[in-house]
N, C-alpha and C positions, 0 to 999 in steps of 0.2 A: 675854252672850260676846262679844268682839271677832270681828271678820272675821280669814278666813285670809290675807286676800289681802295683796300685797305693797304697800306705800306708796310705793316710788318705783322707776323702771325701775333694772334691774339688770343688767349685761354678761354675756351667756354665756359659756361656754369656746371658746377660740378654734376657727375652722373647722378649722384643721389637725390639731387634737388628736383629730379623729375619724377620721385615716388616716394620721398620722405615726408610723412605725415606732418611733422612739425613745421617742415617748409609748406607745406600746402596750407595748414590753419595759417599760416602768418601770411600766405598769400590771399586767402578768404578775408584777413583781416585788414591789411592796408591796400589791397587792390580791389576785390569784387565790391566789398563794403563800402568803397571811398571813391573808387570812378564813376563815369556816366557809363551805364550799361545799356545795349540797345534791345528794345522788345520786337518790335515789329513796325511794319507800314500800317498808317490808320485805315488804309482801303483793305488789309487782309481781315479786318473786322468788320461785320455786318452789324447795323444800326439792331440796337437792343439785342446785342451778343456781349459775350466776355470772353478774354482769354488770360490765363494764368500763367505765371514764370516762375521757376524754383531755382533759385540760387543758393547752392549749399542747404541750408536749413531756413533760408528766409522764402516766403512764399508770397508772391503780389498778384494782383488782379486787375486788369485793365478793362473798363467796362465803357462801351459805346451806348449812348442812350437813342431815342429815338428821334432826337435833334442832331445826331452824329457828334456829339460833344462827347469829350475824353475825362474819365476819372480814374485815378489809381489810388487804390488801397493797399494796404497789409492783409492778408485773406484769413484776417481772425477774428472772431468775434468779442467782444469787450465785456461777455460775461465771465466766462470762465476759459477764455484761450483757443476755443474749438475754432478749427478750420471750417470756413463755410463753404468755398466751392471745391468741391472733390474732383471734378473733371478739369481735364485739361483745358477746354473751351465748351461754349455751349450758348444757349439761348436764353434769354431773360422774359417769361412768360407774364411778367409784371415789373412795373416800377420800383416794387419794394424787395428789397433782398431780405430772405430768413434764413437764420441759422438752421442747419438740420438737427442739430443737438437739442437744445431747450426753446427753439422757435423766436429767439431775442428777432426784431425787424428794424431793418434800416433803409431810409431813401438810397436808392442804387445812384443817384446823380451827385449827392452831397455828402453821404455816409452819416447823416443823421439818424439818432437812433429814435425810431417811431414808437416802439411799445416791448415793454417784458410781457412775460406769462407768468411772473411771480405776485404774490400778493404785496400791492405798494407800501411802500415806506411814505411816510409824509413827509418826508426831507429829501425824497430821492431826487437829484438833479439828471436829468435824462443828457443834457449837455455835455457833461462829464465824460459819456459813455458813447461816444460817435465814433465809427470806425477811423482808425488812425490812417490820414492820407500819406502818400509815397510822393516825394519830390519827383517830377516830371517834367520834360520838355519835349515840345514836337517842333522840329526843325525840316524843312520841307518835306511833312506827312510822315517823317520817321520817328517815332516813339521811344525816348530815352528817359531812363529813370536814374535816381542816386539815392542813397540808402541814408545820406546826409543832408537833412531838411534845408541848410543853409548853405549848400554848394550851387553857384551859380554857373549855367549854360555857357562856357565861353569857346567859341567856334575855334580859334588858335589853339587853344590848351587841351580841348576834347580829341582834335585828330590830329596823330603827329603826322601823318602823310595826307596831305589835303591838295588838291587841284581846284582851282577856280572854274573849269571846264563845267564844274556840275552846277554851278550858278545859270548857267545856260537853258536848265533844265527845269521844267515846271513838274518837278518830281511828285509833288503831291497830289496831282491830277493822274498821276500812273494809276494802272489796276494790277491785280495780282493774276496772273497767268497760271502760277503752278507753285505748290510749296512742298519741300522735301526733307524728311530729318533722317539723320543717321547718328546711332549712337558708335564711338568709335573708342577702342583699349588703347587709350594713350592719352599721357599726360597733356594738359592743354596748350602749353608751351611748345612742345613739339610738333603740334600744328602749325602753329603760328610760324616757327623756324621754319618749317617745311615751306608755307607759303611765301615766304620772305627770300627765296632763293632759287635758283633755276639751274643749279648743279644736276639736279636729277632730272632734269627734262628730257633731255633723249632717252634715256633707257626706262624711264617711269611712263613717260607721256609722247608716245611716240605719232600718235595722231596730233596733239595739240603742235607738237615742234614742227611738225609737216604745213600746220596753219599760220604759224608764226616763227618763220624761219631764223629769227634771232636766238631763239630759245635752242637750237641745233647748236650754238657755240656755247651753252650753258651760263647765258647770260640775261639778265632781266632787263636792262638797258645798255644800248650802246655804248654808253658812258662808262660801264663797267671795266671796261679795258683799259690798262694805261697809255695805250696808244690809240685809240678810240678814232681819233680824227684823222690821224695819217692812215689806219685801216681803210675809213670810210671814204677818205680820198682816193684810195687806190683800188678800191674794189666796187663794183658796181652790183655786186650780188644783193638782195635783200636781206641776208645775215648781217651783213653790216651797215645797213641803215634804217632798221627797225621796221614795223609795221607789219600788217598781213600778207600774206602768200599773193602775189599778183593775182586780181581778179577777185578777191576774199572782201567782203564788206563786214564781217561779224564773226563770232565765235560760233559755229555751228558746224553740222558734219561735213555740208558742201560748203561752207562760206557764205552763202547767198543771205541777203537780207529780205530778200522775198518783195523787194520793192516797197519797204518800207524803213529806209533809212532816216535816223535822228539827222535832220538838216542843217539843224542849230549846231552840230557837233561835228559835221562832216569833214572840215579841214582840221579838226584836232585828231579825230580818228584817222583819217588818210595817211597820215605821218607817223603816228603811234602804234594803231591797232586797237587798242583798249587803254582805259583810262584807269588807274585803282585809287581809291581811298580808304584810310584805316583808322581806327582807332581801338587802342588796347584797354582793356583784355576782350573784348566783346563782340566785334564786326568789322569787316571789310566789304567794299561795296565795287563790283565792277562795271562799267560801262562799256558797252559795246554797240556795234552799228546800228541794231532793233532793238536791244532791251538794256535794262539794267538788272543786275543780278546782286542781292546782298545775302551774306552769309555771316550767320550768326555762331558764335562760339561761347559756350557755357560749361565750364567745369562742373562735372559730377562725382568726382572725388580724386585723389593723387594718381590714379591710372587709367581715368576715364572722363571723355567729353562729350558733349552731345552740339551734333551741327543742326542747326534750321536752316534751310534756303529759300529764300523768297525770289521769283523771276518775276520782273516788274515790267510791263508793257504801255504804250500809248493805247487809250482804249481804242482807236480806230484801227490800229493792228490786230487785237484781238476781235474786233468785229469782222474783219476781212475773211470770210469762208476759204478763200485761197490761201491763207497764210497758215502754215504748219509749224505751231510752236514746238512740236515735238522735235525739231530739226535743232534747235538751240538748249531746250532742255534735257535732251537725252545725253546732247554732246558732252554738257557741264557735267552731268551726273556720271560719265565716263570719266573724266579728270579728277572728279571728286574722291570716286570709287578707288582710282589708283590712288592719290593721295592717302587716303584713310587706309590703305592696306600696307604702304611703306610705313607710314607714320606708326603703325603698329609693330612692323618690323625693327624700327628704330626704337622703341619702346623695349621690346623684347631682348635686347642687347646691351641694356643699361646695368642690369643687375649684376654683373661678374664683376665688374671694376668699381663698383661703387664711390668712393672718394676721387677717383681720379675726375681729369678735365680733358676735353678733347681742344681741339685748336682752330679757329676760325682763319678760314682761307680768303685771298683777296676780294672774292666776288660776295662776301657775305657781309657785307656793310650794314644791311640793314638787320640782321640777326646780332651784330654787334649793338646795335642802337638799342635793340629790343631786350637784351640781356645786359645793358646797362641801366637800362628802366626797370629791370627787375631786381638787380643787385640793390638800386637805390630805396626799393620797396622792402624787401626782405635783408633787413640790417642785423 
């Protein structure tokens, strides 16, 4: 197999594309308003609870009823457009949704208008003023939305980087062990590009690079080097073969899965150490020895984005009183805080040269693919 690496220098996106409001508005229009966006795992919402999501100026609400059925609506009353749910998440104390402004009421499971508080018109048709539904799809327990009503969820086109290993896991049955949020002062593309390379790993992630020896070589995959097969054959070090440090089983402070390895993925993880799946612009998923971590990226403006991270575990893992989930959670937060800090450093350096372009090096083939995608959307 040939190397993944680029064969010649390629110009990066212009620096001002990471803060230019015109470019940002175009990305909202052609990417965030058209692509499938990840919301959350179904099991992170309790029955009779709701969760809202703000994407630029569009606000949606995901509702789980008492039967654990999902509904998704625009968070807008059909009277004069008031926001209905003003909190990010909460409990539904009734199967009826009531707008806080003029108290129009709706069924929470299908959005049907039940009643208004006005004098009744003889000709008023309630059916014309039901809550507007949002196109959504639940895949392996993961809720995705699309602002285009006619858009179909097609696995091969939704995920730019997909791995069939995920099909061995009953992800829909996993439960949430922790959720972490962080606002990062950088353009959303900066964080995606940082995720897509490991040139920064040895100096930004010393702990992670110790756990994943390949990262010390500033590579994501052993095939990223033009002579990877020769190097692998002539070197016994883990740095040339991939996988985790000897004796390690998962991404955690001590590398231990604490007796809870996902056996269905054991052979996949023994050779690779971790498995990644991603869909632009909103989500990447990491599969590790004893857990799955999902990172959601939502743009909050040209120079700000929000991370929402879910740690998902087999229910029996979390029920084990001897299992310490902080071993994996705190380690991942360390890594993501490091990524956030250096992404903000990257952002602050872009303003000096405005229309200048950087250069993509051989190892940055995933960034090349990502930037091709951006260019195809922002014409």
